[in-house]
Residue, then its C-alpha position, 0 to 999 in steps of 0.5 A: m434580518l439575517r442576524n435574526y435567523f442567527k440569534t434564533a438558530f443558536r438559541s434552538l440549537t442550545r436548547n436542544r443540546n443533545y440533538t445538536i451534540i449528536n449531530i455536530a458529533g455525527l458529521a464531524v466524524g464523517i467530514a474527518v474521514c472524507m478529509m483525511i481520505f481527500m489528503i491521502i489521494q492528494y498525496q498519492t496523485s501528486f508524486d513528480e508533479f512538481h517537476s516543469k517538464k514533467d509533461r515531456i519526461y518518459r522512461v524507457l520500458t521493456e516490453a516482453h512477449h512470452a511464449d504463448a504470444a498472447t502474455v505480454s509484460y513490462t519491466k523498467n530496465v533495459p539492455f545496457p547499450m539503450p541509452e547511447g543507441l538511443k543517442t545516435t539513433f534518435p537525435q531529436i531526443e532532447q535529453i537521455a539519462p542512464v539510471y541505475a539504483s544501488h542497493n545494500d551499499e556500505l559507505q565510509p566518511l573519511d577524515d582529512n587523513g584519509t581514515p574512516v570516521k564512521n560506517f554506514k549503510e544505505q539500503s537504497g537511495v544511491f543512484y548512478t546517473a549523467p548531468s542529463f538527469f537533472k536536466m529533465f528532473d528538478f531537484p535543486l542543488l545548494a551548492g556544487s554543480y550538476e555538471s561535476l557528475k560528467d567526470p567519474n568518481n564525483v558524487l552529489l549528496t542531499k542535504e540531510v545525508a550530508e549532515t548525517y555524514f559530515g556534520d554540516w552539508k556546508t563543509a562536506i564539499g571536497k570531502t571523500i567517502k569510500l563506496t563499496g557496492t555489490y551490482s545485481i547483473g541478470a541472475g548474478l550479484f558482483q562485488s567491486p573494490p571500494v572505490a573512493l567518492k569526491v562530494s562535488g555538490i549537495l542536493a536540496t531536500i528531496p520531497a516525499n512525492t517523488d518515485f526517485q528518493l535520492k540520497l547519493v547520486i555518483a557520477w555515470g561511468t564510476d566503478f561498475t558502470g565503467d568497468k569492462q569486466y561486467g560487460f557494460a563497455q560492450p553492446d551487449w544487448n542481452g546484458t541489463s540489471a533489474d535496477f538499470g532504467c533509461y529516461v528520456l525528455l522528448p521535444p514538445h508536440i512529438s507524437v508519442d504513438n509514432f515515436n513508440q512505433q519507431l522504438r519498436a522497430y529499432s529495439r526489434k533490429t538491434l536485439p539478438p533473434d532469439n530475444k523477443n522483447s521490444n521497448i516503449i516509452q512511458p509517461l511520467s504521470a503514469i509510473h506511480y500507478d504501475a506496480q507491474a513495472g515498478n518504480y525505484s521507490n517500490q511504492t505504487i498505488s493502483h487507480e482502482l484503489l483510489n477510486v475505492l478510497w473516494l467511494i468510501a470516503a463519499f459513502i461515509l459522507l452520505i451516511a453522516c448526512v442521512n443521520f443528520i436528515n433522520l434526526s432532524t426529522a425525528q426532531a421535528i416532532n418535538r419542534a411541530k408546535e414551533v412551527g405551528v406558533r410561527k406560521v400563525l404570527g405570519s412566517n412563510k414557508s421560505q422564511l422557515q426554510i431558511q431558519f433551518i437552512i442555517e441552523t444546518f449551516l451552524i451545525v456543519t461549521s461546527a462539525v467542520i471545525l470538530a473535523a479538522v481538530i480530530t483530523v489534526l489528532a489522528l494524522p500521527y496515527l494515519n501517517q504511521l499506519l500507512e508510513l506517510s508524512l501528511s500534515f494538516n496546514i492550510f497554509s502550505n496546502p490551500a486546497i484543505i481550505l477549498f476542500l472544507l468550504i465545498v463540504t460545507i456548501a455540500v453538506t449543508a444543502l444535502a443535509g439541510f434541504y429535506p428537513s427544511i421542506v418536512l419542517s415548513r410543510f407542517n399544517p399549523v392547525n395539526a401541529l398545535k393539536s400535535k396531529l402529525t403523521a409521517n409521510t410515506v411513498k407506497g408504504i415505504s418511508l424515506r427514512r427507513g430507505l436511508v437506514v436501509f442505504q447506511f446498512i448496506i454500505a455498512q454491512a458491505l464494509i464489514i464483509g470486505t473487512l472480514i474477507i481481507v482480515k481472514q485472507m492475510d490470517y492465510f497469508m500468515n498461517q499457510p504451510l510455505g514448505f519451508d522452515k521459517d521459525a526461529i531463523v535470521n538472516v544476516p548479510f555480510r560481504p565475502d572477501s578474497t579468501g573465499s570458503k575460508l571466511t565461511d568455514y570460519l564463521r560457521q565455526q564461530l557461530l556453531q560454538e553459540n549455545g543458542v545456534q542450531a545450524v548455519s547455511f550460507s547463501s544468496n538469498t533465503p527460499v522466499e523473496d518478493d522482490n530480490n529474485r533473479f530469473t536466468t534462461l536456461k538450456f536443458d539436456h543439450a538443447i540447442k535453443d533456450e527453454d520458453f521459461q526462465a527459473i530462479t536460481k538461489f546459490a547456496d551451500n550444502e547446509y541450506v536444505p536441512v536448515y530450511k528444511l526442504q523436502l527432497a522428491a528425488g535424488r540427493n542434496l548438494q555435495p559440499s562445493d565452492m564451485t557450481r557443479e551440480f543442481l537442485v531444481n524444484e518439482s515446478f522445473v521439472k513441471s515445466l519441461g513436460i517431465k512427469n516423475p521427478e526421477d527422470i530428470l536426475n543426471k540430465e545436463v542444465s546450462i545457464w548464463g549462456d552455457v557458461i555453467k552447465c552442470p547436472v541435475v542431482g536432486v528434486v525438491k519439493d515445491f515451496n513458496d519462493r515468492s509471496l502468495r500473490q504469484s505461484v511457484a516459479p521454476l527454481l535452481i539451487t546451486t553452490n558458488s561461494t562467491m555469490y554467497r551474502q548472508a547467513s542464514i541461522k537456526l537458533t534455538a527457542a531459548n535465550i535469542s536476545s543473549t544469542m543475538q547479541s553474541i552474533k553481532k559480537i562475532w560480526q563486529q570482529t569479523f567485519p569491523d568496516y561494514v554495518y551489523e544488521y539482520k532479519f528474522l525470516d518471519d518478520k521479513i515474510a510478514g513485510f511482503y504483506k504490508q500494503e494488505n496489512q494498511l488496507s486491512q487496518l484502514y477497512k477495519i477503521f471504515a467499518a467501525i465508523a460506518i457502524f458508528l454512524s449507522c447507529l446514529g441514524l438508527y437511534g434517530l429513527a427509533s427516536f422518531m418512531a417512539a415520539q409517533r407511536i406514543k399514543e398506540v404504545g399506550i393504547r397496547k399497554v392498556l389493553g394488556a401488552t407487556s414490556a417485552n412485546i413492545v420492545y419486539l414491536f420496535s425491534k421487528e421493523f428494524i430487523i426487517l430493515i437490516a435483513i433488507a440491507f443484508a440482502i443487498a449488501t451481500p452480493i455487492a460485497w462478495y463480487y467486489m472482493h471476489q475480484w480483489l481475491q483474483d490477484y492472489a494465486y493463493r486465496i481463501d474461499v469466500s465462505w457463507v459463514i463470513f456473511f452470516a457473521s456480518g448479518m448477525a454482527a449488524i443485528i446486534i449492534a442495531l438492536a443495542t443501538i435501539s433498545f434504549q428507546a425501546i425500553k424507554a417507549a415500553v416502560a413509559n407510563p400510558v396515562k402520560s401519553l393518553r392523558t390529552e385523549 
């Protein structure tokens, strides 16, 4: 019997090829989108879940209490003495691991004669830690020993890095690497002399789904971590770095709340009286979702965004099911006589329902197979867009099989139940006489309600996409208060000659025809995660001010190169040392001073009164961070030992040849270091990478939602054309023109879309308004966006239904009325 059901279903589907292809295509697209979102969410929620002790691993956070007492923020950095302090104060802690993540390190593998083989630069992935780190986290070792990290100047390499540096990881053990590091401490950057590292172990490939993207792991106590000149050997509880953290492994069944109370009390007791911070612990499972404190991979995703992705997946799958329902009920008119014959021959309702459910199952199964093919083809593009490494491998990821089974059963039940009920209830007499009418409830058919539902989702996605795109355009085109065009930033390492090096570089660069101006500084005017905040005192005050300022070190050419505008005073004078300050307008306002002129010649001291200088100028506010944040108080001062990059203003012509000349100068000046550069406008665009990715995803989701909704419209238009064929014939006989008939069909759909628009608009406005609140600088949501969305939906809908409407309008009325 079951075999007969499948045979009949297969024959029916092959006989109605157009209906079957449209249904399979619609469901396949919906299921493919759902599957890819499932894979994204599965990946994002799997971060650091592979560690066997994950439930007992915590990181120590710094809890910063601000001047208003109501505001609390959290950072991942802790005071330098914290790891040692925890060991003596909390003996119940099983393991304590200090972690420092270094950046922009120059590395040179040495041959057996101690000669550098090649130059490498690691932007990230260089970690300093102790063997206790690997007693918490499960990062397998292919060769060597974790315990080698007890001794300074030892390093573990990952297999990939070892192969890059030495060719074969198996021969890397015992080899030497020369490291030249730059370390961020407080608001400063410090360079240490080169240090030789011995390779004492090889780590297996680091999984992509961890926030510890290790490349080199250096023994704690090597270089800066054991060097007293940086103050690390002294219990300086005010000393810290943005990349210095601490992880702990707690014993089982410990009360985290109770431990946090003890840790807060301990940190309050050990920190200086003027430091209002405290410390708490955060579970490992929360780190990947904490955008405020961040993590070492600089990849975070909020639970809210994951929930939005789930909703989009569910809604797109629902739209696909709605299409199936609409197309199935539209097709029901063509199958009415088949149902009548089956009933006359003895089929009951349950048999007919099983028959139609099996047809649905075959369609859904075919759609799932096609969806798998679409997913495989689309994954490379998705991986490139989101910078992920997803793969459709059902053997290594059995959750995909389970997901597809659940989707197959759920969609078959959801999409097949209603059409099977409708088809099985046909009265055989009416069916054989072609006297069928659409069932309505209070004048609104279910099919019309489903179309409205589809367009609510589609229009909400269109509105959201338009707002995100407009906000992105605002980011890219908003004046930032400084010149960012044709400026290239090239990092370099200062040497013992101080200003002689920068003077030589400036002289060499300005000889190039394509170079207009050159400035040396610690960083660019705008930074997203490389800003150094420092506490300060103003005008011989006893206590620190209740705000911190960003500190930038730059020469006197910084202001003209970036075209910063002065609101009062003058620019910095040329100097190798720190002798005077420029401040911005926000700095002046934070002190409660209304007139910028009033701050001139007043003294500002930073770094615990180590540096005391007068203010000689006030620059107009410019955006020193991404547009998510408002302008911060800012200090600019000279100090040649802090310069780490050249800002080179280029002419618009022959940029390519100019860049080749700059590269040649750099390689001659720094033969031991890797040459690299970045244009400032590209760097600024990189601040909004996640928003760009979100914008692209929303465009794709909106396009798919519109495509699927149009399939639903096509189904309803087909149904209406079949239902009203005789009505159209009578109207044409009575004199109605083709335009009248097209208007008759279009009017109803425009009303449905208008209803969907009226419901979608406030929903979309509310959620996009909430999203925009995350940005200090944002667009005003204009009615034009909503109008454009409504018009786009109407035009797309009219284009979709026009085929059926015109087909009905030009049909010969004699054919539709000949049975009367």
